[in-house]
C-alpha positions in Angstrom: 94.7 -62.3 11.8 92.7 -64.2 14.4 94.6 -65.6 17.4 94.6 -69.3 17.7 94.0 -69.0 21.5 90.9 -66.9 20.8 89.6 -69.6 18.5 90.2 -72.3 21.2 88.6 -70.3 24.0 85.7 -68.9 21.9 85.1 -71.6 19.4 81.3 -71.4 19.2 81.4 -67.6 19.2 84.0 -67.7 16.4 81.9 -70.2 14.3 78.8 -68.1 14.7 80.7 -65.0 13.8 82.1 -66.4 10.6 78.7 -67.8 9.7 77.3 -64.3 10.1 79.8 -63.3 7.5 78.6 -66.3 5.3 82.1 -67.6 5.3 82.1 -71.1 3.8 82.9 -74.1 6.0 83.4 -72.0 9.1 83.1 -74.8 11.6 85.5 -77.2 9.7 88.0 -74.4 9.1 88.2 -73.5 12.8 88.4 -77.2 13.8 91.2 -77.6 11.3 93.1 -74.7 12.8 92.7 -76.1 16.3 93.9 -79.5 15.2 96.9 -78.0 13.5 97.7 -76.1 16.7 97.5 -79.4 18.6 100.0 -80.9 16.1 102.2 -77.8 16.5 102.2 -78.1 20.3 103.0 -81.8 20.1 105.8 -81.2 17.7 107.2 -78.4 19.8 107.2 -80.6 22.9 109.0 -83.4 21.1 111.6 -80.9 19.8 112.1 -79.4 23.2 112.6 -82.9 24.8 115.0 -83.9 22.1 117.1 -80.7 22.5 117.0 -81.1 26.3 118.2 -84.7 26.1 120.9 -83.8 23.6 122.2 -81.0 25.9 122.1 -83.5 28.8 124.1 -86.1 26.8 126.6 -83.4 25.7 127.3 -82.5 29.4 127.6 -86.1 30.3 130.2 -86.8 27.6 132.7 -84.4 29.2 132.3 -86.0 32.6 132.7 -89.5 31.2 135.9 -88.5 29.3 137.4 -87.1 32.5 136.6 -90.3 34.3 138.3 -92.3 31.6 135.1 -94.0 30.5 135.8 -93.6 26.8 133.5 -96.3 25.6 130.5 -94.9 27.4 131.4 -91.4 26.2 131.4 -92.7 22.6 128.0 -94.3 23.1 126.7 -90.9 24.3 128.3 -89.2 21.2 126.5 -91.7 19.0 123.2 -90.9 20.8 123.8 -87.2 20.4 124.4 -87.7 16.6 121.2 -89.6 16.4 119.3 -87.0 18.3 120.8 -84.3 16.0 119.2 -86.0 13.0 115.9 -86.4 14.9 116.0 -82.8 16.0 116.4 -81.7 12.4 113.4 -83.8 11.3 111.4 -82.4 14.3 112.3 -78.8 13.4 111.3 -79.3 9.8 108.0 -80.9 10.9 107.3 -78.0 13.3 108.1 -75.4 10.5 105.7 -77.2 8.1 102.8 -77.4 10.6 103.3 -73.8 11.6 103.2 -72.8 8.0 100.0 -74.7 7.4 98.4 -73.2 10.5 99.4 -69.6 9.5 98.2 -70.1 5.9 94.8 -71.2 7.3 94.6 -68.3 9.8 95.5 -65.8 7.0 92.4 -66.8 5.2 90.0 -66.4 8.1 88.3 -63.0 8.3 87.7 -61.0 11.5 84.9 -62.0 13.8 82.0 -59.5 13.6 81.1 -57.4 16.6 77.9 -58.5 18.3 76.0 -55.4 17.0 76.7 -56.3 13.3 73.3 -57.2 11.7 72.6 -60.4 9.8 72.6 -60.2 6.1 74.3 -61.0 2.8 74.1 -57.9 0.6 74.2 -54.1 0.8 70.4 -54.2 0.9 70.7 -55.8 4.3 72.7 -53.0 5.9 71.1 -51.1 8.7 70.4 -47.4 8.4 71.6 -45.9 11.7 71.1 -42.2 11.0 70.1 -39.7 8.2 70.9 -36.0 8.0 70.8 -33.0 5.7 68.2 -32.0 3.1 67.8 -33.6 -0.3 67.7 -30.7 -2.8 64.9 -30.4 -5.4 66.5 -30.0 -8.8 64.9 -28.8 -12.0 63.9 -31.2 -14.8 67.0 -30.0 -16.7 69.4 -30.9 -14.0 72.5 -32.8 -15.2 74.5 -35.7 -13.7 78.1 -34.7 -12.8 79.6 -36.4 -15.9 77.7 -33.9 -18.0 78.4 -30.9 -15.7 82.2 -31.5 -15.8 82.0 -31.4 -19.6 79.9 -28.3 -19.6 82.2 -26.4 -17.3 85.5 -28.1 -18.4 86.3 -29.3 -14.9 87.5 -32.9 -15.6 88.6 -34.7 -18.7 88.2 -38.5 -18.9 89.2 -38.7 -22.5 92.6 -37.1 -21.8 93.1 -39.4 -18.8 92.3 -42.4 -21.1 94.8 -41.1 -23.7 97.6 -40.7 -21.1 96.9 -43.8 -19.0 93.6 -45.6 -19.5 90.0 -45.6 -18.3 89.4 -44.6 -14.7 92.3 -42.1 -14.6 90.8 -38.6 -15.0 92.5 -35.3 -15.6 91.3 -32.5 -13.3 91.4 -29.0 -14.9 91.0 -25.4 -13.8 88.3 -25.0 -11.2 87.9 -28.7 -11.1 91.5 -29.1 -10.0 91.2 -26.2 -7.5 88.0 -27.7 -6.0 89.8 -31.0 -5.6 92.7 -29.4 -3.8 90.4 -27.3 -1.7 88.6 -30.4 -0.5 91.8 -32.1 0.4 93.1 -29.1 2.5 89.7 -28.7 4.2 89.6 -32.3 5.3 93.2 -32.1 6.5 92.6 -28.9 8.5 89.5 -30.4 10.1 91.4 -33.5 11.1 94.2 -31.4 12.6 91.6 -29.4 14.6 90.4 -32.8 16.0 93.9 -33.7 17.2 95.2 -35.8 14.3 98.9 -35.6 13.3 99.4 -35.3 9.6 101.5 -37.9 7.9 102.7 -37.9 4.3 103.5 -41.6 3.7 104.9 -43.4 0.7 102.3 -44.5 -1.9 104.0 -47.8 -2.6 104.3 -50.6 -0.1 106.1 -53.9 0.3 104.5 -57.3 1.0 105.0 -57.1 4.7 103.0 -53.8 4.9 100.2 -55.3 2.7 100.1 -58.4 4.9 100.2 -56.3 8.1 96.9 -54.5 7.4 95.2 -57.4 5.7 95.2 -56.4 2.1 97.4 -59.5 1.4 96.6 -62.2 0.6 92.9 -61.2 0.6 93.0 -58.4 -2.0 96.1 -59.2 -3.9 94.3 -59.2 -7.3 92.7 -55.8 -6.6 96.0 -54.0 -6.1 98.4 -52.6 -8.7 101.7 -54.6 -8.5 105.2 -53.6 -9.6 106.9 -57.0 -10.2 110.5 -55.6 -10.8 110.5 -54.2 -7.2 108.0 -56.5 -5.6 106.0 -53.5 -4.5 102.3 -52.5 -4.5 100.6 -49.2 -5.1 98.5 -48.4 -2.0 94.7 -48.8 -2.1 94.4 -46.3 0.8 96.6 -44.3 3.2 95.5 -46.7 6.0 98.1 -49.2 4.8 101.3 -47.2 5.1 100.2 -45.1 8.1 99.1 -48.1 10.2 102.4 -49.9 9.2 104.4 -47.1 10.8 103.7 -49.0 14.0 104.5 -52.5 12.8 106.6 -54.5 15.4 106.3 -51.6 17.9 105.5 -51.7 21.6 103.7 -48.4 22.4 103.9 -46.9 25.8 100.4 -46.6 27.3 100.9 -42.9 28.0 101.3 -42.3 24.2 97.8 -43.6 23.4 95.7 -42.9 21.6 97.7 -42.3 18.5 95.8 -40.2 15.9 97.2 -39.8 12.4 95.8 -38.3 9.2 97.1 -38.6 5.7 96.3 -37.5 2.2 97.4 -39.7 -0.6 96.3 -40.8 -4.1 94.8 -44.3 -4.0 95.0 -47.0 -6.6 92.5 -49.8 -7.1 92.2 -52.2 -10.1 88.4 -52.6 -9.4 88.5 -55.6 -11.8 85.1 -56.6 -13.2 83.2 -53.7 -11.4 82.4 -51.5 -14.3 78.9 -50.7 -15.6 76.3 -48.0 -16.2 76.0 -47.3 -12.4 79.7 -46.4 -12.1 79.9 -43.6 -14.7 82.1 -40.5 -14.3 83.5 -40.1 -10.8 81.4 -42.9 -9.3 84.3 -45.4 -9.5 87.9 -44.8 -10.5 91.3 -46.6 -10.7 93.1 -43.6 -9.2 91.5 -41.1 -6.7 92.4 -38.9 -3.8 91.5 -39.5 -0.2 92.1 -38.2 3.2 92.3 -41.0 5.8 92.2 -40.9 9.6 93.8 -43.7 11.6 93.8 -44.4 15.3 95.6 -46.8 17.6 93.8 -47.3 20.8 93.5 -49.3 24.0 91.0 -52.3 23.6 88.6 -51.0 26.2 88.3 -47.6 24.5 88.2 -48.6 20.9 84.4 -48.5 20.4 84.2 -45.1 22.1 86.9 -44.1 19.6 84.9 -45.6 16.7 82.0 -43.3 17.5 84.3 -40.3 17.9 85.6 -41.0 14.4 82.1 -41.5 13.0 81.1 -38.2 14.5 84.1 -36.5 12.8 83.1 -37.7 9.4 79.4 -36.8 10.0 80.5 -33.2 10.8 82.4 -32.9 7.6 79.3 -33.8 5.6 77.2 -31.4 7.6 79.7 -28.6 6.9 79.5 -29.4 3.2 75.7 -29.3 3.5 75.3 -32.7 1.8 72.4 -35.0 2.6 73.8 -38.2 4.1 73.0 -41.4 5.8 75.0 -43.7 8.1 74.8 -47.5 7.7 76.0 -50.3 9.9 77.2 -52.9 7.6 75.8 -56.4 7.8 77.9 -59.5 8.2 77.9 -60.4 4.5 79.0 -56.9 3.3 81.8 -56.2 5.7 85.5 -56.0 4.8 87.8 -58.9 5.5 89.6 -57.2 8.4 86.8 -55.3 10.1 84.9 -56.2 13.3 82.4 -53.3 12.8 82.0 -50.8 9.9 79.9 -47.8 9.5 79.5 -46.6 5.9 78.6 -43.0 5.0 76.6 -42.3 1.8 75.6 -39.0 0.3 72.6 -38.5 -1.9 73.2 -37.6 -5.5 70.2 -35.5 -6.5 70.8 -35.7 -10.3 71.4 -39.5 -10.2 68.7 -40.0 -7.6 70.9 -42.5 -5.7 73.1 -42.9 -2.7 76.8 -42.8 -3.2 79.3 -44.3 -0.6 81.9 -41.8 0.4 83.4 -43.2 3.6 83.9 -46.3 5.7 84.8 -46.1 9.4 85.9 -49.3 10.9 87.2 -50.9 14.1 89.5 -53.9 13.4 90.0 -54.7 17.1 93.2 -56.9 17.4 93.0 -58.3 13.8 95.5 -56.0 12.2 97.5 -55.6 15.4 98.1 -59.3 15.6 99.6 -59.3 12.1 101.5 -56.2 12.8 102.8 -57.3 16.3 101.5 -54.0 17.5 101.3 -54.0 21.3 101.3 -51.8 24.4 103.0 -52.4 27.7 100.9 -52.9 30.8 101.9 -51.6 34.3 103.1 -55.2 35.1 105.4 -55.0 32.0 103.2 -57.5 30.2 102.5 -56.7 26.5 99.0 -56.7 25.0 97.7 -56.3 21.5 96.2 -52.9 20.7 93.1 -52.1 18.6 93.4 -50.3 15.2 90.8 -48.1 13.6 90.5 -46.1 10.4 88.1 -44.0 8.4 87.8 -42.1 5.1 87.6 -38.4 6.0 86.9 -38.2 3.1 87.2 -39.9 -0.3 87.0 -37.2 -2.9 85.4 -38.4 -6.2 81.8 -39.0 -5.0 82.0 -36.0 -2.7 82.8 -33.9 -5.7 80.1 -35.6 -7.8 77.5 -34.8 -5.1 78.7 -31.2 -4.7 78.4 -30.6 -8.4 75.1 -32.2 -8.8 73.3 -31.0 -5.7 74.4 -27.4 -6.0 73.7 -26.8 -9.7 71.6 -23.9 -10.8 70.5 -22.8 -14.2 73.7 -20.8 -14.8 76.3 -22.6 -12.8 77.2 -24.4 -9.6 77.3 -22.9 -6.1 80.4 -23.8 -4.0 79.6 -24.7 -0.4 80.4 -21.8 1.9 82.9 -23.7 4.0 85.2 -24.2 0.9 85.3 -20.5 -0.2 88.4 -19.8 1.8 90.2 -22.7 0.0 88.8 -22.3 -3.5 89.0 -18.5 -3.7 85.9 -18.7 -5.8 82.2 -19.1 -4.9 80.7 -20.2 -8.2 81.4 -22.3 -11.2 80.0 -20.9 -14.5 77.6 -18.0 -15.0 
C-alpha cells in the first residue's frame, strides 16, 4: 500500500507513475486521497482538542467541589457530558474518514521504478538479455501434450475425473521428474544462502491483504467460505507474512527464505488454444525465493535474485530470455519486475517461467514490517520475491526441447535426482 505522506511529498511523481501503469483517473484518485487525509487530520485535531478540554474540565470539577463551588462544578459536569457526546461523534467521523482513505489507498497500485518502460501490453516489454541455444527439432517433433501421452507421464483426463480441468495427475517418470526439479531448485537455493520454509498452503484474509492479493486478486483465488480462508496462489504469500507486524534487527538482514508449495489459481476466463497441456493450470508446483532487505540494498538484491534464476535455466540448458516488464503489464504490488521466458521448440513460442520483483515498501507498509535504525527509529523494509522456478512450463520445455526419435533426454544436472537419464527408447 502506498503511504499517504509519499503521495503528498511526491504527488507529480506518483501521478506520472500511475499513468505509466495506465491506471485510470490517477490524478483525481491521488487528489482525493490527499483531501481525505486533510479531513482526517482536521478530525483528529478536533478530537484531540475535545478530549483535552474534557480532561481539563474533569480536573477542575474536583477542585471546585473542594472549594464548595457546587453550582460551578455542576456546570462543568454538564459541559463534560456535552463534550462526551461531541467526542463520540468526532471519533465516529474520524473512523469513517480513515476507512474511506484506506479503502482508496488499497486500490492504488505501486509506483513503478524509473527504469520501467512505457507500454500497455506484453508486446511492449523490454528484452534485457537472451541466453542458451534454441534446438532444431525434426519435422516429426511433438508438443509436450502429445509427448506426455506417448510416454504416459501425465494424465489430464484422470485429473479432470478426480477434480476438473487444470488439475493434472503426474505418473511414473513424469512424477519423478517433477519431484527431481523441486529438489534441484531447493538445493540450489540453499547453496545460495536461502533458508527453506515449509509454510501452510491456506491463508487468512490478513495474509492475503498483507502481500497485496486482497482485495486486488480476490476473484482469482480459491476461497473456503466455511473457514474464511484462501488457497495460496504462491509461496510468497505465507512466507512473506511470517514477518507481518515484526520489527527486524538490522543485523538480521537480509532475510532469505525459500519454499516449495503447490499453488492454486482460478485463472478465470484465460483458457484457449495457446494454453494447452501444462501451459496453464489451476494447480501447479513452484519453488519461491523471498528476500527482506534494507531499502538502499534492494535493487542490488533484485539483480542477485535475477542472476540466481538465470543460472538455474543455464544449468537446465534451456534457451531463455529476460524481460523488463512495461508499466501496463506489471503486477499490482511490484515496483520493478523481470520476467523469464524459455523457448518451447515444438510450440515455437516463448513460455513465461518466472517473475522476479522488487515491491519496495508497498507490501511492508501493509505488513507493518520494519527495521530499527541505530537511533531507535523504525523504518519500512523492502520485500522481494521470485519464482525459482515454476514447474509446469519448465517441464514442458524440457520434454519438447530434448526429444529425440526414440525418447527424451534428461538434462545432466537432474540425473542425480531422477536416477534415470532418458524417457522412452
